[in-house]
C-alpha positions in Angstrom: 25.3 -16.4 109.1 26.5 -16.1 105.5 23.9 -14.8 103.0 22.4 -17.6 100.9 22.5 -16.9 97.2 19.3 -17.3 95.2 19.7 -18.6 91.7 16.6 -18.8 89.5 18.0 -21.7 87.5 20.0 -24.8 88.6 22.9 -24.9 86.2 23.5 -28.0 84.1 27.3 -28.3 83.7 30.4 -30.1 84.8 32.8 -28.7 87.4 36.2 -30.0 88.5 36.7 -29.3 92.2 40.0 -29.8 94.0 40.1 -31.6 97.3 38.2 -29.8 100.1 36.8 -27.2 97.6 33.2 -26.3 97.9 30.3 -24.3 96.5 28.8 -21.9 99.1 25.2 -22.2 100.3 22.6 -21.3 97.7 19.2 -22.2 96.5 17.6 -22.3 93.1 14.1 -22.5 91.8 14.7 -25.8 90.0 15.5 -29.3 91.1 19.1 -30.5 90.8 21.0 -33.8 90.6 24.6 -33.7 91.9 26.8 -36.5 90.7 30.6 -37.0 91.4 32.1 -39.2 88.6 35.2 -39.3 90.7 35.9 -38.5 94.4 33.0 -37.9 96.8 30.5 -35.1 96.9 28.7 -34.0 100.0 25.5 -31.8 100.0 24.7 -30.1 103.3 21.5 -28.4 104.3 20.2 -27.2 107.7 18.9 -30.7 108.3 22.1 -32.6 107.7 24.6 -33.9 105.1 24.1 -36.4 102.3 27.2 -37.9 100.7 27.8 -40.0 97.6 30.7 -41.7 95.8 30.6 -42.5 92.0 27.9 -45.2 92.4 25.4 -42.7 93.7 23.9 -39.3 93.1 22.1 -36.7 95.3 18.7 -35.3 94.4 18.2 -31.7 95.7 14.6 -30.4 95.5 13.9 -26.9 94.2 14.1 -24.2 96.9 16.4 -26.2 99.2 19.3 -24.1 100.6 22.4 -26.3 100.3 26.2 -26.2 99.9 28.5 -28.7 98.1 31.8 -30.0 99.4 34.4 -32.1 97.5 36.4 -34.9 99.1 39.2 -35.9 96.8 39.4 -34.6 93.3 35.8 -34.4 92.2 34.4 -34.3 88.6 31.0 -32.8 89.6 28.2 -33.2 87.2 25.2 -31.0 87.9 21.8 -31.5 86.2 19.1 -28.8 86.5 15.5 -29.9 86.1 12.4 -27.7 85.9 10.4 -27.3 89.1 7.0 -27.2 87.5 6.8 -30.9 88.2 8.6 -33.2 90.7 9.5 -36.1 88.5 10.7 -38.2 91.5 8.1 -37.1 94.0 10.9 -36.3 96.5 10.5 -33.4 98.9 14.0 -33.6 100.6 17.5 -34.4 99.5 17.9 -38.1 98.7 20.7 -40.3 97.6 20.0 -42.5 94.5 21.9 -45.5 93.2 23.6 -44.8 89.8 23.8 -47.6 87.3 26.4 -47.7 84.6 23.7 -46.5 82.1 22.5 -43.7 84.3 26.2 -42.6 84.8 26.7 -42.3 81.1 23.4 -40.4 80.7 24.4 -37.9 83.3 27.8 -37.4 81.8 26.4 -37.0 78.3 23.7 -34.6 79.4 26.1 -32.3 81.2 28.6 -32.4 78.3 26.1 -31.1 75.8 25.3 -27.4 75.5 22.4 -26.4 77.7 19.9 -25.8 74.9 16.3 -26.8 74.4 16.6 -29.0 71.4 14.5 -32.1 70.5 17.5 -34.4 70.9 18.3 -33.0 74.3 14.7 -33.3 75.5 14.7 -37.0 74.5 18.0 -37.5 76.4 16.5 -35.9 79.4 13.4 -38.1 79.2 15.6 -41.3 79.3 17.6 -39.8 82.1 14.5 -39.1 84.2 13.2 -42.7 83.5 16.4 -44.1 84.9 16.3 -41.8 87.9 12.7 -42.9 88.7 13.9 -46.5 88.6 17.0 -45.9 90.8 17.0 -47.5 94.3 17.2 -44.9 97.1 20.0 -45.3 99.6 19.8 -44.5 103.3 23.0 -42.5 103.3 22.5 -39.4 105.4 24.1 -37.8 108.4 21.4 -35.7 110.2 22.5 -32.6 112.1 21.5 -32.5 115.8 19.6 -29.4 117.2 19.4 -30.4 120.9 22.5 -28.8 122.7 23.2 -32.1 124.5 23.4 -34.0 121.2 25.4 -31.2 119.6 28.1 -31.7 122.2 28.1 -35.5 122.0 28.0 -35.6 118.2 30.8 -33.1 117.9 33.1 -35.3 120.0 32.4 -38.3 117.7 33.0 -36.2 114.7 36.5 -35.4 116.1 37.1 -39.1 116.8 34.8 -41.5 114.9 36.7 -44.4 116.3 35.7 -43.5 119.8 34.5 -46.9 121.2 32.4 -45.6 124.2 28.9 -46.8 124.6 26.0 -44.4 124.7 25.9 -44.7 128.5 29.6 -43.8 128.7 29.2 -40.9 126.3 26.2 -39.7 128.2 28.2 -39.6 131.4 30.7 -37.2 129.7 27.9 -34.7 128.9 25.8 -35.3 132.1 22.8 -37.0 130.4 21.4 -40.5 131.0 21.5 -43.2 128.5 17.7 -43.5 128.2 17.3 -39.8 127.7 20.0 -39.8 125.0 18.4 -42.7 123.3 15.1 -40.8 123.1 16.8 -37.7 121.8 18.5 -39.5 119.0 15.1 -40.9 117.8 13.3 -37.6 118.3 16.0 -35.2 117.0 17.8 -37.2 114.4 15.2 -39.8 113.4 17.5 -42.8 114.0 19.0 -44.8 116.8 22.5 -44.0 118.2 24.1 -47.0 116.5 22.5 -46.1 113.2 23.8 -42.5 113.4 27.3 -43.6 114.5 27.4 -46.0 111.5 26.5 -43.1 109.1 29.1 -40.9 110.7 31.8 -43.6 110.3 30.8 -44.2 106.7 31.0 -40.5 105.9 34.5 -40.2 107.4 35.5 -43.4 105.6 34.5 -42.0 102.3 36.5 -38.9 103.0 39.6 -40.9 103.9 39.3 -43.2 100.9 39.0 -40.1 98.6 42.4 -39.0 100.1 43.9 -42.4 99.2 44.2 -43.8 102.7 44.5 -47.6 102.6 41.4 -49.6 103.4 42.8 -51.3 106.5 43.8 -47.9 107.9 40.4 -46.4 107.2 38.7 -49.3 109.0 40.9 -48.7 112.1 40.6 -44.9 112.1 36.8 -45.0 111.7 36.2 -47.5 114.5 35.5 -50.9 112.8 36.9 -54.0 114.6 38.4 -55.3 111.4 38.8 -54.5 107.7 36.3 -57.3 106.8 33.6 -55.8 109.1 34.2 -52.4 107.4 34.0 -53.8 103.9 30.8 -55.6 104.7 29.0 -52.4 106.0 30.5 -50.3 103.1 29.3 -52.8 100.4 25.8 -52.9 101.8 25.6 -49.1 101.9 27.3 -48.2 98.6 27.0 -51.2 96.4 30.7 -51.8 96.0 33.8 -52.4 98.1 36.0 -49.6 99.5 38.8 -51.1 97.3 36.6 -50.2 94.3 36.4 -46.6 95.5 40.3 -46.5 95.3 40.2 -47.8 91.7 37.5 -45.3 90.7 39.6 -42.5 92.2 
């Protein structure tokens, strides 16, 4: 297992990442906000992956070992916040909605020199007020630990459009449907349909970041129609997949 770097501070800065680039696993003693003004950023820990397009940001609590991955060309804005308090009261990574105002605050804060000046402290205070008011999004792909789920989930990662039911998938790994249903709830904290939807959304964001047309994304990720895909996408991310293309 690669060594996890320890950084006392969470840097506040902007980084431009090419498609598929990443930041290796590390932890820092401060909280961090990761926001992709373009493309899609994914944050992965031992518990799973959180992913966000330009309408959302990812909160990473202090001390959490995590890695970043870019999908599409990503303008990544990183905001470090002192760990002496937990301004959002969140103990695990969380996806937060980003309003137009919050977007501009994050961009401005990461553009300024990282100095402790009165003007900068006031800007941070407004940014934190907006973060506290931001709705939280249930956008997460938990990582399975049970070997039976690991095998099943890996197959769906390889083909998110796989239409098989849980009973049919269970037959392929030699586990009954009811046992698998219990495992999904116990190991991943969600039902199989909920997990598969999160998997398909994650793959959809990756394809959209690579400029794959919306109709093709819907087909390749397992939705019965483009309209069904658009409906689920809008409810999860607050905008249509077509808007993701325009932002890109």
